C-alpha positions as a Python dict, from the first residue, in 0.01 Angstrom:
ca = {
    (1, 'X'): (0, 0, 0),
    (2, 'X'): (-101, 77, -337),
    (3, 'X'): (-452, 47, -498),
    (4, 'X'): (-462, -279, -715),
    (5, 'X'): (-788, -165, -871),
    (6, 'X'): (-604, 143, -1015),
    (7, 'X'): (-470, 12, -1345),
    (8, 'X'): (-839, -107, -1395),
    (9, 'X'): (-987, 220, -1368),
    (10, 'X'): (-740, 446, -1531),
    (11, 'X'): (-710, 200, -1857),
    (12, 'X'): (-994, -19, -1836),
    (13, 'X'): (-982, -107, -2217),
    (14, 'X'): (-601, -219, -2136),
    (15, 'X'): (-779, -469, -1866),
    (16, 'X'): (-1165, -561, -1992),
    (17, 'X'): (-1232, -703, -2305),
    (18, 'X'): (-1548, -472, -2301),
    (19, 'X'): (-1725, -238, -2095),
    (20, 'X'): (-1992, -487, -1957),
    (21, 'X'): (-1688, -672, -1790),
    (22, 'X'): (-1612, -378, -1589),
    (23, 'X'): (-1963, -400, -1465),
    (24, 'X'): (-1951, -739, -1378),
    (25, 'X'): (-1579, -714, -1175),
    (26, 'X'): (-1639, -809, -871),
    (27, 'X'): (-1342, -678, -708),
    (28, 'X'): (-1403, -327, -806),
    (29, 'X'): (-1651, -86, -592),
    (30, 'X'): (-1932, 66, -755),
    (31, 'X'): (-1755, 395, -786),
    (32, 'X'): (-1482, 228, -969),
    (33, 'X'): (-1676, 61, -1180),
    (34, 'X'): (-1823, 418, -1248),
    (35, 'X'): (-1484, 571, -1292),
    (36, 'X'): (-1376, 304, -1561),
    (37, 'X'): (-1650, 347, -1758),
    (38, 'X'): (-1633, 714, -1767),
    (39, 'X'): (-1276, 680, -1852),
    (40, 'X'): (-1334, 432, -2134),
    (41, 'X'): (-1596, 644, -2254),
    (42, 'X'): (-1400, 963, -2261),
    (43, 'X'): (-1117, 809, -2461),
    (44, 'X'): (-1415, 670, -2690),
    (45, 'X'): (-1520, 993, -2747),
    (46, 'X'): (-1151, 1111, -2827),
    (47, 'X'): (-1138, 833, -3047),
    (48, 'X'): (-1420, 912, -3240),
    (49, 'X'): (-1375, 1276, -3278),
    (50, 'X'): (-984, 1204, -3372),
    (51, 'X'): (-1151, 962, -3656),
    (52, 'X'): (-1366, 1193, -3794),
    (53, 'X'): (-1128, 1464, -3822),
    (54, 'X'): (-922, 1238, -4020),
    (55, 'X'): (-718, 1118, -3798),
    (56, 'X'): (-784, 755, -3713),
    (57, 'X'): (-546, 501, -3466),
    (58, 'X'): (-290, 297, -3615),
    (59, 'X'): (-516, -12, -3587),
    (60, 'X'): (-838, 140, -3577),
    (61, 'X'): (-1121, -65, -3846),
    (62, 'X'): (-869, -354, -3869),
    (63, 'X'): (-1099, -564, -3668),
    (64, 'X'): (-1426, -503, -3506),
    (65, 'X'): (-1282, -529, -3130),
    (66, 'X'): (-1040, -243, -3272),
    (67, 'X'): (-1359, 20, -3265),
    (68, 'X'): (-1416, 284, -3016),
    (69, 'X'): (-1681, 86, -2860),
    (70, 'X'): (-1866, 403, -2713),
    (71, 'X'): (-2246, 258, -2776),
    (72, 'X'): (-2131, -55, -2545),
    (73, 'X'): (-1987, 173, -2272),
    (74, 'X'): (-2339, 367, -2301),
    (75, 'X'): (-2504, 36, -2215),
    (76, 'X'): (-2258, -88, -1938),
    (77, 'X'): (-2335, 250, -1769),
    (78, 'X'): (-2727, 209, -1808),
    (79, 'X'): (-2727, -116, -1659),
    (80, 'X'): (-2569, 74, -1353),
    (81, 'X'): (-2774, 315, -1371),
    (82, 'X'): (-2571, 581, -1539),
    (83, 'X'): (-2616, 849, -1793),
    (84, 'X'): (-2336, 932, -2033),
    (85, 'X'): (-2127, 1219, -2016),
    (86, 'X'): (-2133, 1381, -2352),
    (87, 'X'): (-1871, 1619, -2438),
    (88, 'X'): (-1987, 2022, -2468),
    (89, 'X'): (-2011, 2140, -2795),
    (90, 'X'): (-1794, 2417, -2895),
}
């Protein structure tokens, strides 16, 4: 039987409006929530890095909802007692 929560963990931005909604989802285990927020954080950091290097996404900045949401991910992780996973410097 396939894990029905896997898409929410692997692509949280596609299934949740905001990172805090991950924390509220009662169908996800605590580990799934942590993994989903880690995924969202990694995606947000990659988008931010690309944007800083002059490679914005096609819809980036069109509306406030299209931003990377890194600050929201960090707040959601803190609510769960987790800390952000900063990307190591080169």
